[in-house]
N, C-alpha and C positions, 0 to 999 in steps of 0.2 A: 771613498776616501777613508783611509784608515786612521789618519790623524797622528798624533804624537804617540810613539811607542813606549815612551818612558812611563813607568808606573808613578802614580801620584804618591808623594810622601806625606805622612802626617805632619802638620805644621808644628814645629817646635821653635819657640822663640829663643833667640841666641842670648846667652848670658853675656855679661860684660866682656867686651873684647880686650879691654885694657886690663892686663893682669894686676896692676896696682889697684885699680878700682875694685876688682873682684876680691883682692886680699883685704881691702878696707872693709868691704861688706862682711866678709867672713870674720875678720877680726872684731868688728863692732858687735856682731851677734855673739861671739865668744865672750867678749868683755861684759855684755849685758847679762849673759847667762851666769858668769862668775859673780857679778854684783848681786844678782837675785839669790844665788846660792849663799853668798856671804853677806847678806844684808845687814846683819847685826854684828859682824866681825869688825873689830876696830882696825884702823890702819896700823901697819907696823911702825917701829920707831923711825926707820929711814924715811918713810913716806911723810910721817908727821914732821920730821925735821925739815924736809924739803919744802913743805908748805909753809912752815914757820919762817924759814929763811927768805922765801920769796916775799912774804908780807913784811918781814922785818927790814929788808933792804928798801922797800918802797917807803916805809915809815921813816927810816933813817934819812933817806934822800929828802923827803918832805920836811923833816925837822931841821935839816941844814940849809933849807931854802933853795936847793937845786933840783927840786922835784919837777916832773913833767906831767902832762895830762895822763900818760900811761900810769904813772905812779899814783895819781889821784884816783884813777879808775880801779887800780888794784886794791887800794885801801878801801874804796867804796864797796867793791865786791866783797871784801872781807867783812865789812860792817853789815852788809845786807845778808850775807850767809849767817852771820852771828844772830841777826834779828830773826831770821826764819827759824833757826834752831832754837832760839828763845821761845818763839811761838809754839814750837813742837816739844816743849818740856825739857829742853837741855839748857837750864839756867834761866828760867822764866823770871826770876827775881831781878835779873840784870837788864830787863827790857828798857828801862829808863836810861841806863848807862849807854846803851847802843844808840838811843835817840840823841843823847848829848854828843856822841861821836859823829852822828850824821849832821848835826848842826855845825860841828867843827869843820867837816868837809865842805859844807855849804859856805861857811865864812872864808875858807881857804880859796874856794872857787871864785867868790866875789872879790877877794883880794887880788887874785890873778887877773880878773876882768878889769880891775881898776889900774892895771899896768904894773903891779908890784910882783915880787917873786911868788911862786907857788909854794907857800909854806903855811904851817899851822901857827896860831897864837899859842901862848903858854897854857891856857885853860884847855884849848882844843887838843894840844899834844898830850896832855894828861888823860883826857877822855879817850883819845885814840889808843894810847898805851894800855889803858884799862880794858878796852874792847879786844886788843891784841892778846892780852893775857886770858880773857874770857874765851876767845876763839881757840886759843891753844888748848885750853881745858876741854872745850867742846869737841875738838877733833880727837882728843884722847878718849872721850866717853862715847861719842856717837859711832855708829857702825858705818861701813863704807856706803851702804845703800842710803842711809840717812843723809850723809854728806852729798852724795850725788843727787838725791831728790831735792835737797835744799838749794843746790846750785841751779838745778833746772827750774825750781820755783822762782829764784831770783831772776833768771833770764825771762821767764814768762811774765813776771811783774814788770820787768824793765821794758819789755816790748809793749806792755799795756800802759806804761807810763806811771806805774805805782811805786817804783823804788827810786832811791837816790843814786844817780850816776851823774857825772859832770853835765851831761846834756839835759838832765831833769832837775837841776839844782833849785829851780824856782818852786818846786812842788813840796819842799820841806815846810811844814807848818811851824809857826812860832810857838 
C-alpha cells in the first residue's frame, strides 16, 4: 500500500482570517512603535484641545446637574490620570488638590445614590475645575508616552481596586 501520495506540508498557523482583526493588530503595533519613538514628544494642539473638550463637557454637564454615570467616570478618569502624573513629577505640589477633587467625586456619587441629581457641590466644583486646569497643563508638558503610561496605570489600579471610579467610591479615605 502506497498510502497518500500528497507530500506533507510544513505546518504554518493561519493568521487572522478576519481582515479587520488583522488590521487592528497591525495598527496597534504601529501605534505602539510610534508612541515609543515619540515618548517625550508632547501632543499637538489639536489633540490637547480634543482631550480638554471631552473633559470640559463632562464637567459642564455635572455642574448643571444633568450629568450621567459616564460623565462621572470621565471626570474620575481625568482626576486619576492627573494623580498619576503628579506622582510622576508633573505637578507633584498639586497632589492634595487632586485628592480634594476625588472627594468631590465621591460626594457627587453619594448624592446620586441618595436619589438626587448627579452634580457637584460648590466646593467640589471648584476643586474639579482646579484639577481640570492642572490636567490641561500636564498634557501640555507631558509626552505622549507619559500620558499613555499614566492611562494604563489608572486602568491597572482600577482593576486592582486602588483608584476612584464610581464603582470604587467607598475606597476614598477621609
